[in-house]
N, C-alpha and C positions, 0 to 999 in steps of 0.2 A: 587374722593376716599376720605370717609371719616377716619378720625384717628380712630375711633370706629369700623369702618371695619376691620381694620388691627389689632387691639387688638383684637377683637374676634377671628380673624382667628388665630392667635398666641396664645392665651388662649386655645384654643382646640388642636393645633398642632404646639408647638413651634419648633419642629426639619424641619419646612419646609423650603427648599432652598431659597433662594431671588427670584430664577427662577420661583419655584412653588408659591410664593407669588404674583409675578408680573403676573402671568396668571391667579391665581384666582382672582385678584383684577383687571385685565386689565391695568396695567402700566407696564413700562420698568422694566428691573431689575435693573437696577441703580437707579431708583426712589424708588424702594421698600428697598433697600440695606441703601440709603440716609435716607430715612423715619424712619426706626428702627434705625439706629445709631444716630437720632437727639431724638427717643424718649429714646434710652438707655442714652445719654448725658443729658437728661433733667430730668433724673429720673424716667421718667414715667414708664419704663421698667426697674425693679430692680435687675432681673435676670431671669433664667431659672431653672425649678426642674423636676425631673422624680417623679412620682406616682409612688412608689415601694410596691409593695403587701407583706407585711412584713412575712406573714403566709409563703409564697413560699420560702423566702430566710433563714426562721427558724432563724429570728431575734427576740433574747429572751427578748428585751428594753422592758420597760412598760411604756405608757402614760398615763396621768392624765391632767383633766380639773380641774383647782381651781379656784373657785370661792373667790373674795378676796374684803372685805371692807374695805376702806382706810378714812383717814381723808384730805379732800382736803388741799393743802398745799399753804400758802399766797402767791400771787403771781405768783403763777405757777397751781395752782389747782390742776386735777388729772394728769396732765402731766408730772412734774417731778416725781413723784412715780412712775408710769408707764415706764418712761424711767430707774429709777433704778431699777425696777425689770425686765425689758426687757434685762439688761446687764447680767444678770447670764448665764453661758454657759448652764446650764439643762431647760432654758426656750425656746423654739421654737416659741410661739406665744403669743402676749398680747394684748388684745382689752378693750378699755372702752367701758362699757356696760349700757345698761338702765334696770331698773328692780330692783332687791331686792339688787344685787351687783353693784360693781363700776367695776372691773377689772375682764376679764376671762384671766386665762395665762393656756397656756399648757405647761407641762413639761414633759421631756423623762429622765428616768434612768434607769439604769441595772436590777433592780429589785424593788418591793413593799418598801422593806425596804429602798434603795436610794431614792426614790422621797418622803416617810415620812421623811427622816431625812433632806431632802432640806426643807421640808414646816415646818417643826419643829424648825430649827437650823437657816434658813435663812431667808425664807418667813416670817414666822410668826412673828417671832422676831424683825421684821425691826419697826422702830420708825414710826408711822401714820397708820400700818395695824391695823385694829381693830378685823377682824375675817376671817377664809378662811373656807371652804368646799372643798373637793378634791372628785373628780369622777372619778374612775380608768376607762380605756377603757378595755373591754371585749373582741369585736369582732367589725370588721370595714364592714360595707356593701357597704359604697360609700365614697369616699373621693375626693376632688377636681374635681368634675364631673365623676369620674370613678366608674362604679359599679363593685363591686369584684366578679368574676364568683366561679363557683364551686359548688353552689347550684343545685338541681335537681328540681329547681321552673319552671311553667310552663310559668313564667312570668307576669302572671295574677293576680292581688290584690285578695284576699280572700274578700268575702261577706258576713257580717253577718248580719243577723235578728235585 
């Protein structure tokens, strides 16, 4: 059994018991538990999360994707700046990107004003931040591999001439 097979399995169904994992991978329950524990101890598996449909729980939080251009730091490149940005409580995700900007930062707040305040007071004012462009999430169709249901769509993609 490869590490990839185990990781693929728990990426899609993280709540499987050790017995279920063992049965699907053809290994003993003890081996499944030991391999998971080793992956967790090595930092390969960093945690487990539920994907929550925010519309169903009436969560009024606002999410924004923020493009950030930065000046790379001497001796640390983009890494030091990204680590500083990632430490803010409002930041849920921070990626180094290719293309027209350097970092993609995902921020959550109680409302538009709170997110805008974070961007203007904390993010944009950081030394080394050259510019930001904020894009607010309006609706989610798919997240972490899960397609949101509720649309009366036939499941077929439209065909246009």
